[in-house]
C-alpha positions as CSV (number, residue, x, y, z in Angstrom):
1,M,-100.3,-99.9,77.7
2,S,-102.5,-97.0,78.8
3,L,-99.8,-95.8,81.2
4,R,-97.5,-95.3,78.3
5,V,-100.0,-93.2,76.3
6,V,-100.8,-91.0,79.3
7,S,-97.2,-90.4,80.3
8,R,-96.2,-89.4,76.9
9,R,-98.9,-86.8,76.6
10,Q,-96.4,-84.5,78.4
11,A,-94.3,-84.5,75.3
12,I,-97.3,-83.7,73.2
13,L,-98.3,-80.9,75.5
14,W,-94.7,-79.5,75.1
15,A,-95.2,-79.4,71.4
16,A,-98.5,-77.5,71.8
17,S,-97.1,-75.0,74.4
18,G,-95.8,-72.6,71.9
19,V,-92.4,-74.0,71.4
20,V,-92.0,-73.9,67.6
21,V,-89.3,-76.1,66.4
22,V,-88.8,-74.4,63.1
23,A,-88.2,-71.0,64.7
24,L,-85.8,-72.5,67.3
25,L,-83.6,-74.2,64.8
26,V,-82.2,-70.9,63.5
27,V,-81.2,-69.9,67.0
28,V,-80.0,-73.4,68.0
29,A,-77.8,-73.7,64.9
30,L,-76.1,-70.4,65.7
31,V,-75.6,-70.7,69.4
32,V,-75.3,-74.4,70.2
33,S,-72.3,-76.4,69.2
34,R,-72.3,-80.2,69.4
35,P,-71.1,-81.3,72.8
36,S,-67.9,-83.3,73.3
37,P,-68.4,-87.0,74.1
38,P,-69.3,-87.7,77.7
39,H,-66.7,-88.7,80.3
40,G,-65.7,-92.4,80.2
41,A,-64.7,-94.8,77.5
42,P,-65.1,-93.6,73.9
43,A,-67.9,-95.0,71.8
44,P,-66.9,-98.0,69.8
45,A,-65.7,-97.0,66.3
46,G,-68.4,-97.5,63.7
47,L,-71.3,-97.7,66.1
48,G,-74.3,-96.0,64.4
49,A,-72.3,-95.4,61.2
50,T,-75.6,-95.7,59.3
51,P,-79.2,-95.5,60.5
52,P,-80.3,-98.7,62.2
53,M,-82.7,-101.1,60.4
54,G,-85.0,-103.7,62.0
55,W,-88.1,-104.2,64.0
56,N,-89.6,-103.1,67.3
57,S,-92.5,-104.8,69.1
58,W,-94.3,-101.8,70.5
59,N,-96.4,-100.3,67.7
60,H,-98.3,-103.5,66.9
61,F,-98.0,-105.6,70.0
62,G,-97.7,-103.2,73.0
63,C,-97.2,-105.3,76.1
64,D,-98.0,-108.6,74.4
65,V,-94.4,-109.5,73.9
66,D,-92.6,-112.8,74.6
67,A,-89.7,-115.0,73.4
68,D,-91.8,-116.8,70.8
69,L,-92.9,-113.5,69.2
70,V,-89.3,-112.2,69.1
71,E,-87.8,-115.4,67.6
72,S,-90.6,-116.0,65.1
73,T,-90.3,-112.4,63.9
74,A,-86.6,-112.9,63.3
75,D,-87.5,-116.1,61.4
76,A,-90.0,-114.2,59.3
77,M,-87.5,-111.5,58.5
78,A,-85.1,-114.1,57.3
79,A,-87.7,-115.9,55.2
80,N,-89.3,-112.8,53.6
81,G,-86.0,-111.3,52.5
82,M,-85.9,-108.3,54.9
83,Q,-82.8,-109.6,56.7
84,K,-80.8,-109.6,53.5
85,L,-81.9,-106.0,52.8
86,G,-80.4,-104.9,56.1
87,Y,-83.2,-105.3,58.7
88,R,-81.2,-107.1,61.4
89,A,-82.1,-105.3,64.7
90,V,-84.9,-107.2,66.6
91,N,-85.9,-104.9,69.4
92,I,-88.1,-105.8,72.4
93,D,-89.9,-102.8,73.8
94,D,-91.6,-102.3,77.2
95,C,-93.2,-105.0,79.4
96,W,-90.5,-107.7,79.0
97,M,-89.5,-107.7,82.7
98,S,-90.8,-108.8,86.0
99,P,-92.5,-106.2,88.3
100,Q,-89.6,-106.3,90.8
101,R,-85.9,-106.6,90.7
102,D,-84.1,-109.7,92.0
103,P,-84.2,-109.3,95.8
104,H,-80.7,-110.6,96.2
105,T,-78.7,-109.1,93.3
106,G,-80.9,-106.1,92.5
107,E,-80.8,-107.1,88.8
108,L,-83.6,-106.8,86.3
109,V,-85.5,-110.1,85.8
110,P,-87.1,-111.1,82.5
111,D,-90.7,-112.1,83.0
112,P,-90.4,-115.9,83.5
113,K,-93.7,-116.6,81.7
114,K,-92.8,-114.5,78.7
115,F,-89.1,-115.4,78.6
116,P,-88.8,-118.7,80.4
117,Q,-85.2,-119.4,79.2
118,G,-84.1,-115.9,80.0
119,M,-82.9,-113.0,77.8
120,A,-79.5,-114.5,77.1
121,A,-81.1,-117.4,75.4
122,V,-83.1,-115.0,73.1
123,A,-79.9,-113.2,72.3
124,D,-78.2,-116.5,71.4
125,Y,-81.1,-117.4,69.1
126,L,-80.9,-114.1,67.3
127,H,-77.1,-113.9,67.1
128,A,-76.9,-117.4,65.7
129,R,-79.1,-116.3,62.8
130,G,-77.4,-113.0,62.1
131,F,-79.7,-110.7,64.0
132,T,-79.0,-108.3,66.9
133,L,-81.0,-108.0,70.1
134,G,-82.5,-104.7,71.3
135,I,-84.0,-104.2,74.7
136,Y,-86.0,-101.4,76.4
137,E,-85.5,-99.5,79.6
138,D,-86.3,-96.1,81.1
139,A,-84.1,-93.3,82.4
140,G,-86.6,-92.8,85.3
141,T,-87.7,-94.8,88.3
142,R,-90.2,-96.9,86.3
143,T,-90.8,-97.6,82.7
144,C,-93.8,-96.1,80.9
145,A,-95.8,-99.3,81.7
146,G,-94.7,-99.3,85.3
147,F,-91.9,-101.8,85.4
148,P,-88.5,-101.1,87.2
149,G,-86.6,-98.2,85.7
150,S,-82.8,-97.8,85.5
151,L,-82.5,-94.4,87.3
152,G,-79.9,-95.0,90.0
153,H,-79.1,-98.5,88.7
154,E,-77.3,-97.6,85.5
155,R,-74.1,-99.5,86.1
156,L,-75.8,-102.6,87.3
157,D,-78.3,-102.7,84.4
158,A,-75.6,-102.0,81.8
159,R,-73.6,-104.9,83.0
160,T,-76.7,-107.1,83.0
161,F,-77.5,-106.1,79.4
162,A,-73.9,-106.7,78.3
163,R,-73.9,-110.1,80.0
164,W,-77.1,-111.1,78.2
165,G,-75.7,-110.1,74.8
166,V,-77.8,-107.0,74.2
167,D,-76.8,-104.9,71.2
168,T,-79.3,-102.0,71.4
169,L,-80.9,-100.1,74.3
170,K,-84.0,-98.0,73.7
171,Y,-83.9,-95.7,76.7
172,D,-87.3,-94.0,77.5
173,N,-88.3,-91.0,79.5
174,C,-91.2,-91.8,81.9
175,H,-91.3,-91.3,85.7
176,R,-88.3,-89.0,85.5
177,G,-87.5,-88.7,89.2
178,G,-88.3,-85.0,89.4
179,S,-86.0,-83.9,86.6
180,T,-87.3,-80.9,84.6
181,T,-84.2,-79.0,83.3
182,T,-82.1,-79.9,80.2
183,V,-79.1,-80.3,82.5
184,Q,-81.0,-82.9,84.5
185,Y,-82.1,-84.7,81.4
186,I,-78.6,-84.8,80.0
187,A,-77.3,-86.2,83.3
188,R,-79.8,-89.1,83.3
189,Y,-78.9,-90.1,79.8
190,R,-75.2,-89.6,80.2
191,A,-75.2,-91.9,83.2
192,M,-76.4,-94.8,81.1
193,S,-74.2,-93.9,78.2
194,D,-71.1,-94.0,80.5
195,A,-72.3,-97.3,82.0
196,L,-72.8,-98.9,78.7
197,R,-69.3,-97.9,77.5
198,A,-67.8,-99.2,80.7
199,T,-69.0,-102.7,79.9
200,G,-66.7,-102.9,76.9
201,R,-69.6,-104.2,74.7
202,P,-70.6,-102.0,71.8
203,I,-74.3,-101.2,72.6
204,F,-76.2,-98.7,70.5
205,L,-78.0,-96.2,72.8
206,A,-81.3,-94.9,71.4
207,V,-82.2,-91.8,73.4
208,C,-86.0,-91.7,73.6
209,E,-87.0,-88.5,75.4
210,W,-89.5,-87.5,72.7
211,G,-87.7,-84.2,71.7
212,V,-88.7,-82.6,75.0
213,N,-85.4,-80.9,75.6
214,R,-84.2,-80.7,72.0
215,P,-81.9,-83.7,72.2
216,W,-80.6,-83.1,68.7
217,T,-78.5,-80.3,70.3
218,W,-76.9,-82.5,73.0
219,A,-77.4,-86.2,72.5
220,R,-74.6,-86.7,70.0
221,G,-71.7,-88.3,71.9
222,I,-74.2,-89.7,74.5
223,G,-76.3,-91.9,72.2
224,Q,-76.3,-92.9,68.5
225,S,-79.9,-91.7,67.9
226,W,-82.4,-89.5,69.5
227,R,-86.1,-89.2,69.3
228,T,-87.2,-85.9,67.9
229,T,-90.9,-86.2,68.4
230,H,-93.7,-87.7,70.5
231,D,-94.9,-91.2,69.7
232,I,-96.1,-91.9,66.2
233,K,-99.6,-93.2,65.6
234,D,-100.9,-95.3,62.7
235,S,-102.4,-92.4,60.8
236,Y,-101.5,-90.1,58.0
237,A,-102.0,-87.0,60.2
238,S,-99.6,-88.4,62.9
239,M,-97.0,-89.3,60.3
240,L,-97.3,-85.9,58.6
241,A,-96.9,-84.0,61.9
242,I,-93.8,-86.0,62.8
243,F,-92.3,-85.5,59.4
244,Q,-92.8,-81.7,59.7
245,Q,-91.0,-81.7,63.0
246,N,-88.1,-83.9,62.0
247,V,-87.4,-82.5,58.5
248,R,-86.1,-79.2,59.8
249,L,-83.3,-80.9,61.8
250,A,-81.0,-82.0,59.0
251,A,-78.0,-80.1,60.4
252,F,-77.8,-82.4,63.4
253,A,-77.9,-85.8,61.7
254,G,-74.9,-87.8,60.4
255,P,-72.8,-90.9,60.9
256,G,-72.7,-91.8,64.6
257,G,-75.9,-89.9,65.5
258,W,-79.3,-89.8,63.8
259,N,-82.6,-87.9,64.2
260,D,-85.2,-90.5,65.0
261,P,-88.9,-89.7,64.0
262,D,-90.1,-93.0,65.6
263,M,-91.0,-96.3,64.1
264,L,-92.6,-97.1,60.8
265,E,-96.4,-97.9,60.7
266,I,-96.3,-99.6,57.3
267,G,-98.4,-102.8,57.5
268,N,-100.5,-101.8,60.5
269,G,-103.5,-100.8,58.4
270,G,-104.1,-97.2,59.4
271,M,-102.7,-95.6,56.2
272,T,-103.5,-96.2,52.6
273,P,-100.9,-97.9,50.3
274,T,-100.0,-94.4,48.9
275,E,-99.5,-93.0,52.4
276,Q,-97.4,-96.0,53.5
277,R,-95.1,-95.6,50.5
278,T,-94.8,-91.9,51.4
279,E,-93.8,-92.6,54.9
280,F,-91.0,-95.0,53.8
281,T,-89.9,-92.4,51.2
282,L,-89.7,-89.5,53.7
283,W,-88.0,-91.6,56.4
284,A,-85.3,-92.7,53.9
285,A,-84.8,-89.2,52.7
286,M,-84.4,-88.0,56.3
287,A,-81.7,-90.7,56.9
288,A,-84.0,-92.0,59.7
289,P,-83.8,-95.4,61.4
290,L,-85.9,-97.8,59.4
291,I,-87.6,-99.7,62.3
292,A,-90.7,-101.6,61.3
293,G,-93.5,-101.5,63.8
294,A,-95.8,-104.1,62.3
295,D,-96.4,-107.8,62.6
296,L,-93.8,-109.0,60.1
297,R,-95.0,-112.6,60.2
298,S,-98.2,-111.6,58.4
299,L,-97.4,-108.7,56.2
300,S,-99.4,-108.1,53.1
301,S,-97.5,-108.3,49.8
302,D,-98.0,-104.6,49.3
303,A,-96.5,-103.7,52.7
304,L,-93.6,-106.1,52.2
305,A,-92.9,-104.5,48.8
306,V,-92.6,-101.1,50.5
307,Y,-90.2,-102.3,53.1
308,S,-88.2,-104.2,50.5
309,N,-87.4,-101.4,48.0
310,A,-83.6,-101.8,47.8
311,E,-83.0,-98.5,46.0
312,V,-84.9,-96.5,48.7
313,I,-83.0,-98.4,51.4
314,A,-79.7,-97.6,49.7
315,I,-80.6,-93.9,49.9
316,D,-81.4,-94.1,53.6
317,Q,-78.1,-96.0,54.2
318,D,-75.9,-93.9,52.0
319,R,-72.5,-93.7,53.6
320,L,-72.3,-89.9,53.4
321,G,-75.0,-89.9,56.0
322,R,-76.7,-86.6,55.1
323,Q,-80.3,-85.9,55.9
324,A,-82.4,-84.3,53.1
325,V,-83.1,-80.6,53.4
326,P,-86.4,-78.9,52.3
327,I,-86.0,-76.6,49.3
328,A,-87.8,-73.3,49.3
329,A,-89.6,-72.0,46.2
330,H,-91.1,-68.7,45.1
331,G,-89.9,-67.0,48.3
332,Q,-92.0,-69.1,50.5
333,V,-91.0,-71.3,53.5
334,A,-90.4,-74.8,52.1
335,G,-93.5,-76.9,52.4
336,S,-95.8,-74.0,53.5
337,D,-98.3,-74.8,50.7
338,G,-98.2,-78.5,51.3
339,R,-96.0,-79.1,48.3
340,W,-92.5,-80.3,49.4
341,V,-89.2,-80.7,47.6
342,L,-86.4,-82.4,49.5
343,S,-82.8,-82.8,48.5
344,K,-80.4,-85.3,50.0
345,P,-76.7,-85.2,48.9
346,L,-75.3,-88.7,48.2
347,A,-71.8,-90.1,48.5
348,D,-71.5,-90.5,44.7
349,G,-72.0,-86.7,44.2
350,G,-75.6,-87.0,43.1
351,R,-78.8,-86.2,44.9
352,A,-81.9,-88.0,46.1
353,V,-84.8,-85.8,45.4
354,V,-88.3,-86.2,46.9
355,L,-91.4,-84.5,45.7
356,F,-94.2,-84.8,48.3
357,N,-97.8,-83.7,48.1
358,A,-99.0,-83.2,51.6
359,T,-102.3,-81.8,50.5
360,D,-105.7,-83.5,50.2
361,S,-106.0,-83.2,46.4
362,P,-103.8,-84.0,43.4
363,E,-101.0,-81.5,42.8
364,S,-98.1,-81.0,40.3
365,I,-94.8,-80.4,41.9
366,S,-91.5,-79.4,40.2
367,T,-88.0,-78.3,41.0
368,S,-84.9,-77.5,39.0
369,A,-81.3,-78.6,38.9
370,A,-80.2,-75.2,40.0
371,A,-82.5,-75.2,43.0
372,L,-81.0,-78.6,44.0
373,G,-77.5,-77.2,43.7
374,L,-76.6,-79.4,40.7
375,H,-74.6,-78.0,37.8
376,G,-74.4,-79.3,34.3
377,S,-76.2,-79.3,30.9
378,S,-78.2,-82.5,31.5
379,F,-79.0,-84.9,34.3
380,A,-79.8,-88.6,34.6
381,V,-82.8,-89.2,36.7
382,R,-84.1,-92.5,38.0
383,D,-87.5,-92.9,39.7
384,V,-86.6,-95.4,42.4
385,W,-90.2,-96.5,42.9
386,S,-91.2,-97.1,39.2
387,G,-87.7,-98.1,38.1
388,K,-88.0,-95.7,35.1
389,S,-85.0,-93.5,34.0
390,F,-84.8,-90.4,31.9
391,V,-82.6,-87.5,31.1
392,T,-83.6,-83.9,31.7
393,A,-81.9,-80.6,30.9
394,S,-83.1,-78.8,34.0
395,S,-86.5,-79.5,35.6
396,I,-87.9,-82.4,37.5
397,S,-91.6,-82.6,38.0
398,S,-94.4,-85.0,38.8
399,R,-98.2,-85.1,39.1
400,L,-98.8,-86.6,42.5
401,A,-101.9,-88.0,44.2
402,A,-103.0,-86.6,47.5
403,H,-100.5,-87.6,50.2
404,G,-98.3,-89.1,47.5
405,A,-94.5,-88.9,47.1
406,V,-92.0,-89.8,44.5
407,M,-88.2,-90.2,45.0
408,F,-85.6,-89.7,42.3
409,R,-81.9,-90.4,42.1
410,V,-80.3,-87.5,40.2
411,A,-76.8,-87.2,38.8
412,P,-75.1,-85.2,36.0
413,S,-75.3,-87.4,32.9
414,S,-72.3,-88.4,30.8
415,P,-71.4,-86.2,27.9
């Protein structure tokens, strides 16, 4: 587990080296067009049409993963109602495999103690209950925890995953085989993308290179999501920093390809109930993958209630697939004073509006229909956390606790 933390510090160092994402986006949007899909078979229609929802083992369990954990987590998601709400991806992260490939076939081998029946048996268990199986590998010579990587073995590993019944591949970025340039990064990820498509099985590819080479500018057509930041930690400070990096990238997200600010920490204990609700609100506004990183078998009722807000989930999963954009006020850069207004266009013509107080003291935050791009004499507003609805002529405001957020669904009201 320590190997993973140390290796990913390179991504953190990149963020501190003076590369300012906010400034780059203006340039990127002007000079970089989305690349055409990579060579090979086209991506299956509908793959990644909405942000994925599910669970991943890493944040809470690290290397302590086995078949029993995976299957019992799926059972818990079915029992607590999360599956019915759309959480269907059950994703195994690092440390699932044996230290060496099969000496005869060269194939990856599941750890026989952790997965005694093999990975196909786990896939069968999940599929029979309406879940999908996600697995982890690395675009380098070794995974972050030191297990065999896929660099140079892409075709073989993709065929193995397809044979097992894998539905999602999280593809990490440790031990990169000497690659340093963007061209080399793209080549490593494209090799696996082509290999997955060649199998004929629709497998969601989650590009996980931590935003090092601005994957939002090149990963569409290679994968269906791309990490935009370093690894999240279970703290408000980490969550806030990641939000601030990801929120400026709205132009690059949409059906078939999503900005990924990493997994949700709700239920792990490092944030207050207010902060946990804020994280879920912000991730949904950003059309981010909703991947729980907690032990779903023992969630508190408060944490489960956050994960289970169907109205917030619907905004994340809105078929228009637009990421919320920050709204500037009073001539200042949006969010520069710690008071954020986000606006997310919805397929029904309305808006999801988030007011977020990133400061350490209570604040009043307001916006107007005109600032949100809405036109009309009155607007129907619904607070999707409290369930309260009201009509306003122009302004939307709220008094928010420190680190608190509120989400409204706004639409022109009937005459």
